[in-house]
DRENGUDREN-65938 format. One record per residue (C-alpha): x negated, y negated, z; residue in three letters. Coordinates in nm, 4 decimals. Each point is the difference from the previous one (the first is absolute). Layout:
+----------+----------+----------+-------+
:       px :       py :       pz : lomar :
+----------+----------+----------+-------+
:        X :        Y :        Z :   ALA :
...
+----------+----------+----------+-------+
This chain:
+----------+----------+----------+-------+
:       px :       py :       pz : lomar :
+----------+----------+----------+-------+
:  -9.8530 : -20.4729 :   9.2629 :   UNK :
:  -0.0786 :  -0.0091 :   0.3104 :   UNK :
:   0.2961 :   0.2238 :   0.1226 :   UNK :
:  -0.0436 :   0.2145 :  -0.2875 :   UNK :
:  -0.3745 :   0.0497 :   0.0598 :   UNK :
:   0.1198 :   0.1112 :   0.4074 :   UNK :
:   0.2539 :   0.2099 :  -0.1751 :   UNK :
:  -0.2583 :   0.1606 :  -0.1961 :   UNK :
:  -0.2067 :   0.0304 :   0.2853 :   UNK :
:   0.2431 :   0.1765 :   0.1713 :   UNK :
:   0.0938 :   0.2314 :  -0.2593 :   UNK :
:  -0.3595 :   0.1128 :  -0.0128 :   UNK :
:  -0.0185 :   0.0186 :   0.3706 :   UNK :
:   0.2915 :   0.2675 :   0.0305 :   UNK :
:  -0.1727 :   0.3203 :   0.0548 :   UNK :
:   0.0520 :   0.2478 :  -0.2503 :   UNK :
:  -0.0729 :   0.2961 :   0.2309 :   UNK :
:   0.3044 :  -0.0248 :   0.2164 :   UNK :
:   0.0907 :   0.2632 :   0.2083 :   UNK :
:   0.2498 :   0.2123 :  -0.1208 :   UNK :
:   0.3191 :   0.1902 :   0.1529 :   UNK :
:  -0.2307 :   0.3354 :   0.0188 :   UNK :
:  -0.2753 :  -0.1762 :   0.1577 :   UNK :
:   0.2033 :  -0.1340 :   0.2271 :   UNK :
:   0.1011 :   0.2999 :   0.1010 :   UNK :
:  -0.3535 :   0.1502 :   0.0070 :   UNK :
:  -0.1314 :  -0.2797 :   0.1961 :   UNK :
:   0.3188 :   0.0721 :   0.2570 :   UNK :
:  -0.0903 :   0.3822 :   0.0318 :   UNK :
:  -0.3895 :  -0.0298 :  -0.0068 :   UNK :
:   0.0403 :  -0.2504 :   0.2987 :   UNK :
:   0.2107 :   0.2572 :   0.1879 :   UNK :
:  -0.2213 :   0.2974 :  -0.0864 :   UNK :
:  -0.2810 :  -0.1885 :   0.1350 :   UNK :
:   0.1996 :  -0.0389 :   0.3311 :   UNK :
:   0.1398 :   0.3492 :   0.0412 :   UNK :
:  -0.3169 :   0.1949 :  -0.0921 :   UNK :
:  -0.1816 :  -0.1958 :   0.3216 :   UNK :
:   0.2934 :  -0.0074 :   0.2123 :   UNK :
:   0.0401 :   0.2041 :   0.3225 :   UNK :
:   0.2426 :   0.2361 :  -0.0792 :   UNK :
:   0.3157 :  -0.0409 :   0.2841 :   UNK :
:   0.3731 :  -0.0442 :  -0.0223 :   UNK :
:   0.0014 :  -0.3814 :  -0.0764 :   UNK :
:  -0.2734 :   0.0388 :  -0.2486 :   UNK :
:   0.2198 :   0.2876 :  -0.1773 :   UNK :
:   0.3200 :  -0.3147 :   0.0267 :   UNK :
:  -0.2313 :  -0.1998 :  -0.1521 :   UNK :
:  -0.0993 :   0.2380 :  -0.2773 :   UNK :
:   0.3594 :   0.0927 :  -0.1169 :   UNK :
:   0.0953 :  -0.3788 :   0.0477 :   UNK :
:  -0.3002 :  -0.0600 :  -0.2919 :   UNK :
:   0.1546 :   0.2704 :  -0.2210 :   UNK :
:   0.3148 :  -0.1562 :   0.0319 :   UNK :
:  -0.1321 :  -0.3001 :  -0.1380 :   UNK :
:  -0.1629 :   0.1196 :  -0.2857 :   UNK :
:   0.2931 :   0.1991 :  -0.0883 :   UNK :
:   0.1722 :  -0.3562 :  -0.0031 :   UNK :
:  -0.3018 :  -0.1271 :  -0.2509 :   UNK :
:   0.0516 :   0.3199 :  -0.1893 :   UNK :
:   0.3708 :  -0.0310 :  -0.0787 :   UNK :
:  -0.0410 :  -0.3447 :  -0.1049 :   UNK :
:  -0.3076 :   0.1142 :  -0.2285 :   UNK :
:   0.1795 :   0.3350 :  -0.1499 :   UNK :
:   0.3808 :  -0.1556 :   0.0062 :   UNK :
:   0.3042 :   0.2292 :   0.0342 :   UNK :
:  -0.0416 :   0.3696 :  -0.0499 :   UNK :
:   0.2705 :   0.2680 :  -0.0490 :   UNK :
:  -0.0992 :   0.3510 :  -0.0280 :   UNK :
:   0.2798 :   0.2688 :   0.0388 :   UNK :
:  -0.0835 :   0.2263 :   0.2824 :   UNK :
:  -0.2064 :  -0.2198 :   0.1657 :   UNK :
:   0.0483 :  -0.2814 :   0.2546 :   UNK :
:   0.1249 :  -0.3452 :  -0.0820 :   UNK :
:  -0.2518 :  -0.1674 :   0.1900 :   UNK :
:  -0.3538 :   0.0759 :  -0.0813 :   UNK :
:  -0.3108 :  -0.0415 :   0.2844 :   UNK :
:  -0.3833 :  -0.0577 :  -0.0380 :   UNK :
:  -0.1253 :   0.3085 :  -0.1720 :   UNK :
:  -0.3175 :  -0.0772 :   0.2450 :   UNK :
:   0.0636 :   0.2773 :   0.3165 :   UNK :
:  -0.2493 :  -0.1694 :   0.2086 :   UNK :
:  -0.2337 :  -0.3150 :  -0.0058 :   UNK :
:  -0.2437 :   0.1743 :   0.2258 :   UNK :
:  -0.3164 :   0.0632 :  -0.1657 :   UNK :
:  -0.1212 :   0.3724 :  -0.0352 :   UNK :
:   0.3464 :   0.1392 :   0.1156 :   UNK :
:   0.1755 :   0.2530 :  -0.1982 :   UNK :
:   0.2056 :  -0.1558 :  -0.2391 :   UNK :
:  -0.1637 :  -0.2811 :  -0.0353 :   UNK :
:  -0.1280 :  -0.1701 :  -0.3702 :   UNK :
:   0.3656 :   0.0980 :  -0.1574 :   UNK :
:   0.1067 :  -0.2251 :  -0.2888 :   UNK :
:   0.1203 :  -0.2821 :   0.0773 :   UNK :
:   0.3424 :  -0.0354 :  -0.0777 :   UNK :
:   0.3715 :   0.0737 :   0.1198 :   UNK :
:   0.0482 :   0.3589 :   0.0981 :   UNK :
:   0.3148 :   0.1923 :   0.0040 :   UNK :
:   0.0691 :   0.3401 :   0.1175 :   UNK :
:   0.3154 :   0.2367 :   0.0260 :   UNK :
:   0.0317 :   0.1877 :   0.3337 :   UNK :
:  -0.2717 :   0.2768 :   0.0631 :   UNK :
:  -0.2285 :  -0.1973 :  -0.3171 :   UNK :
:   0.1099 :   0.2077 :  -0.2559 :   UNK :
:   0.0466 :  -0.2711 :  -0.2224 :   UNK :
:  -0.2137 :  -0.2877 :   0.0265 :   UNK :
:  -0.0605 :  -0.3164 :  -0.1790 :   UNK :
:  -0.2533 :  -0.3100 :  -0.0308 :   UNK :
:   0.1095 :  -0.3174 :  -0.1750 :   UNK :
:  -0.2970 :  -0.2519 :  -0.0936 :   UNK :
:  -0.1646 :  -0.2399 :  -0.2174 :   UNK :
:  -0.2608 :   0.0365 :  -0.2365 :   UNK :
:  -0.2102 :  -0.2418 :   0.1937 :   UNK :
:   0.0399 :   0.1848 :   0.2780 :   UNK :
:  -0.0863 :   0.3333 :  -0.1161 :   UNK :
:  -0.3000 :  -0.1450 :  -0.2267 :   UNK :
:  -0.1210 :  -0.1570 :   0.3669 :   UNK :
:   0.0682 :   0.3683 :   0.1267 :   UNK :
:  -0.1715 :   0.1880 :  -0.2538 :   UNK :
:  -0.3529 :  -0.2352 :   0.0881 :   UNK :
:   0.0369 :   0.0680 :   0.3663 :   UNK :
:  -0.0312 :   0.4032 :  -0.0529 :   UNK :
:  -0.2686 :  -0.0234 :  -0.2928 :   UNK :
:  -0.2406 :   0.1450 :   0.2137 :   UNK :
:   0.2616 :   0.2837 :   0.0647 :   UNK :
:  -0.0763 :   0.0822 :  -0.3816 :   UNK :
:   0.3629 :  -0.1692 :  -0.0765 :   UNK :
:  -0.0122 :  -0.1166 :  -0.3690 :   UNK :
:   0.0156 :  -0.3333 :  -0.0604 :   UNK :
:   0.2069 :  -0.0478 :  -0.2968 :   UNK :
:   0.3840 :   0.0544 :   0.0710 :   UNK :
:   0.0457 :   0.2685 :  -0.2742 :   UNK :
:  -0.2863 :   0.1946 :   0.1108 :   UNK :
:   0.1021 :  -0.0620 :   0.3851 :   UNK :
:   0.3045 :   0.2327 :  -0.0818 :   UNK :
:  -0.1676 :   0.2875 :  -0.1624 :   UNK :
:  -0.1525 :   0.1784 :   0.3356 :   UNK :
:   0.1559 :   0.1672 :   0.3345 :   UNK :
:  -0.1870 :  -0.3047 :   0.2013 :   UNK :
:   0.2290 :  -0.2069 :  -0.0623 :   UNK :
:   0.3162 :   0.1890 :   0.0166 :   UNK :
:  -0.0872 :   0.0393 :   0.4249 :   UNK :
:  -0.2543 :  -0.3104 :   0.0834 :   UNK :
:   0.2983 :  -0.1590 :  -0.1433 :   UNK :
:   0.3015 :   0.0775 :   0.2108 :   UNK :
:  -0.1155 :   0.2870 :   0.2589 :   UNK :
:  -0.2592 :   0.1590 :   0.2035 :   UNK :
:   0.0828 :   0.3575 :  -0.1473 :   UNK :
:  -0.2404 :   0.0623 :  -0.2711 :   UNK :
:   0.1864 :   0.0526 :  -0.3465 :   UNK :
:  -0.1353 :   0.2135 :  -0.2862 :   UNK :
:   0.1060 :  -0.0464 :  -0.3306 :   UNK :
:   0.0995 :   0.3149 :  -0.2093 :   UNK :
:   0.0942 :  -0.1790 :  -0.3414 :   UNK :
:   0.1432 :  -0.2926 :  -0.1724 :   UNK :
:   0.3421 :  -0.0200 :  -0.1135 :   UNK :
:   0.0665 :  -0.1466 :  -0.3485 :   UNK :
:   0.2869 :  -0.2832 :   0.1051 :   UNK :
:   0.1318 :  -0.2378 :  -0.2687 :   UNK :
:  -0.1023 :  -0.3482 :   0.1191 :   UNK :
:   0.3223 :  -0.2570 :  -0.0239 :   UNK :
:  -0.1011 :  -0.3045 :  -0.2246 :   UNK :
:   0.0355 :  -0.2169 :   0.2902 :   UNK :
:  -0.3111 :   0.1516 :   0.1876 :   UNK :
:  -0.3385 :   0.0066 :  -0.0825 :   UNK :
:  -0.1230 :   0.2585 :   0.1946 :   UNK :
:   0.1870 :   0.3302 :   0.1069 :   UNK :
:  -0.2135 :   0.3080 :   0.0798 :   UNK :
:   0.1642 :   0.3090 :   0.2188 :   UNK :
:  -0.1998 :   0.2785 :   0.1341 :   UNK :
:   0.1371 :   0.3302 :   0.1671 :   UNK :
:  -0.2463 :   0.1118 :   0.3174 :   UNK :
:  -0.0131 :   0.1528 :   0.3357 :   UNK :
:  -0.0157 :  -0.2141 :   0.3465 :   UNK :
:  -0.1087 :   0.1286 :   0.3500 :   UNK :
:  -0.2844 :  -0.0397 :   0.2315 :   UNK :
:  -0.0759 :   0.3873 :  -0.0148 :   UNK :
:  -0.0323 :   0.2810 :  -0.3137 :   UNK :
:   0.1114 :  -0.1996 :  -0.3467 :   UNK :
:   0.0318 :   0.2904 :  -0.2258 :   UNK :
:   0.3297 :   0.1050 :  -0.0772 :   UNK :
:   0.2530 :  -0.0503 :  -0.2602 :   UNK :
:   0.0617 :  -0.3762 :  -0.0245 :   UNK :
:   0.3167 :  -0.1611 :   0.1049 :   UNK :
:  -0.0769 :  -0.3778 :   0.0510 :   UNK :
:   0.0769 :  -0.2736 :  -0.2714 :   UNK :
:  -0.1846 :  -0.3129 :   0.0367 :   UNK :
:   0.0823 :  -0.3024 :  -0.2834 :   UNK :
:  -0.1545 :  -0.3321 :   0.0098 :   UNK :
:   0.1442 :  -0.2778 :  -0.2508 :   UNK :
:  -0.1200 :  -0.3492 :  -0.0255 :   UNK :
:   0.3083 :  -0.2479 :  -0.1377 :   UNK :
:  -0.1610 :  -0.3946 :  -0.0375 :   UNK :
:  -0.1637 :  -0.1034 :   0.2860 :   UNK :
:   0.1333 :   0.3178 :   0.2243 :   UNK :
:  -0.1182 :   0.3174 :   0.1123 :   UNK :
:   0.2295 :   0.3216 :   0.0668 :   UNK :
:  -0.1455 :   0.3076 :   0.1474 :   UNK :
:   0.2483 :   0.3355 :   0.1042 :   UNK :
:  -0.1011 :   0.2847 :   0.1596 :   UNK :
:   0.2763 :   0.2585 :   0.0148 :   UNK :
:  -0.1008 :   0.3480 :   0.2376 :   UNK :
:   0.1864 :   0.3153 :  -0.1691 :   UNK :
:   0.1169 :  -0.1704 :  -0.3215 :   UNK :
:  -0.0518 :   0.3152 :  -0.1640 :   UNK :
:  -0.0606 :   0.3440 :  -0.0295 :   UNK :
:  -0.2665 :   0.1725 :  -0.1297 :   UNK :
:  -0.2214 :   0.3517 :  -0.0366 :   UNK :
:  -0.3354 :   0.0610 :   0.0307 :   UNK :
:  -0.1622 :   0.0802 :  -0.3414 :   UNK :
:  -0.1570 :   0.3329 :  -0.0253 :   UNK :
:  -0.2897 :  -0.1302 :  -0.2417 :   UNK :
:  -0.0866 :  -0.2492 :   0.2626 :   UNK :
:  -0.0245 :   0.2729 :   0.3131 :   UNK :
:  -0.2122 :   0.1695 :  -0.1987 :   UNK :
:  -0.2470 :  -0.3017 :  -0.0326 :   UNK :
:   0.0542 :  -0.0880 :   0.3763 :   UNK :
:  -0.0932 :   0.3633 :   0.1132 :   UNK :
:  -0.2770 :   0.0143 :  -0.2194 :   UNK :
:  -0.1577 :  -0.3274 :   0.1325 :   UNK :
:   0.0483 :   0.1286 :   0.3388 :   UNK :
:  -0.2276 :   0.3004 :  -0.0442 :   UNK :
:  -0.2895 :  -0.1702 :  -0.1375 :   UNK :
:  -0.2982 :   0.0395 :   0.2225 :   UNK :
:  -0.1076 :  -0.3807 :  -0.0693 :   UNK :
:   0.0604 :  -0.2796 :   0.1979 :   UNK :
:  -0.0067 :   0.2305 :   0.3736 :   UNK :
:   0.1976 :  -0.2717 :   0.1264 :   UNK :
:   0.3148 :   0.0865 :   0.0655 :   UNK :
:   0.1785 :  -0.3674 :  -0.0427 :   UNK :
:  -0.2203 :  -0.0621 :  -0.2755 :   UNK :
:   0.0873 :   0.3232 :  -0.2041 :   UNK :
:   0.3956 :  -0.0178 :   0.0476 :   UNK :
:  -0.0257 :  -0.4036 :  -0.0770 :   UNK :
:  -0.1540 :   0.1209 :  -0.3670 :   UNK :
:   0.2135 :   0.3086 :   0.0000 :   UNK :
:   0.3075 :  -0.2756 :   0.0535 :   UNK :
:  -0.1048 :  -0.2039 :  -0.2511 :   UNK :
:  -0.0420 :   0.2418 :  -0.2687 :   UNK :
:   0.3206 :   0.1092 :   0.0915 :   UNK :
:   0.1998 :  -0.3305 :  -0.0276 :   UNK :
:  -0.1897 :  -0.0417 :  -0.3554 :   UNK :
:   0.1322 :   0.3489 :  -0.0989 :   UNK :
:   0.3556 :  -0.1064 :   0.1386 :   UNK :
:   0.0109 :  -0.3622 :  -0.2255 :   UNK :
:  -0.0737 :   0.2178 :  -0.3024 :   UNK :
:   0.2363 :   0.2582 :   0.0541 :   UNK :
:   0.2839 :  -0.1709 :   0.1482 :   UNK :
:   0.1641 :  -0.1277 :  -0.3214 :   UNK :
:   0.0364 :   0.3443 :  -0.1488 :   UNK :
:   0.1978 :   0.0775 :   0.3276 :   UNK :
:   0.3923 :   0.0616 :   0.0268 :   UNK :
:   0.0559 :  -0.2404 :   0.2425 :   UNK :
:  -0.2415 :  -0.2870 :  -0.1168 :   UNK :
:   0.3048 :  -0.1423 :  -0.1870 :   UNK :
:   0.1784 :  -0.0068 :   0.3178 :   UNK :
:  -0.2562 :  -0.2033 :   0.1874 :   UNK :
:  -0.0417 :  -0.2414 :  -0.2716 :   UNK :
:   0.3610 :  -0.0576 :   0.0047 :   UNK :
:   0.0205 :  -0.0579 :   0.3951 :   UNK :
:  -0.3185 :  -0.2447 :  -0.0880 :   UNK :
:   0.1820 :  -0.1953 :  -0.2286 :   UNK :
:   0.3254 :  -0.0211 :   0.2093 :   UNK :
:  -0.2118 :  -0.1003 :   0.2900 :   UNK :
:  -0.1616 :  -0.2921 :  -0.2046 :   UNK :
:   0.3316 :  -0.1407 :  -0.1209 :   UNK :
:   0.1060 :   0.0219 :   0.3771 :   UNK :
:  -0.2916 :  -0.2007 :   0.1065 :   UNK :
:   0.0609 :  -0.2519 :  -0.3057 :   UNK :
:   0.4144 :  -0.0626 :   0.0269 :   UNK :
:   0.1002 :  -0.3036 :   0.1431 :   UNK :
+----------+----------+----------+-------+
């Protein structure tokens, strides 16, 4: 009886909230962020920083498992560019990052647990907290993977494979300056089991500007209010991209864009 009672005590004493592998990674990451964000920048600090990123990469490889994406390196590295809080590139989606030469093709593979945590960290930035909702705005497509801004022009109606719970494709323009023009980048996000896949391909497709939307742009820019030029351009861009999303399905190039997005999805999930 004593043995049985002791066993019961041990069972009930076992913590039910033991740290998950994702939490182990996050704790390690946060310790390094705290360390480097207050460290004096010098050669030794940068050397330690690179070693820390390599350590985090090793942990992520254990979390994510093997990944093979045609056209991208076989070995991914931490998608976090920097552990110095406040640096450009800080706060990217935690996961394994892959990039072709010149960053024409970039991918991130992570877990749903790390994605949910990342969304919570970006709540104050206006990031939606539901996964499906997070893939809707253009905010996700640049905060997750690059410092360059991204303007979403249209969603591409891809066919979701049976093996995935979510599959989304968007057409847009990425850059650090003017984001108005014929969109040419296709980004695809898919969730398969507990893995999240994100692939961004620049110059993926050729499209064309839409006359009706050009008219909307000119009308918005001709308005006298708001007087602030930047605010006026933001409003004009919002109206322009909404028009583009509405008119895009009727354009001759749209079917080709959807086909390209579907092939990107298949390439992303191929094993």
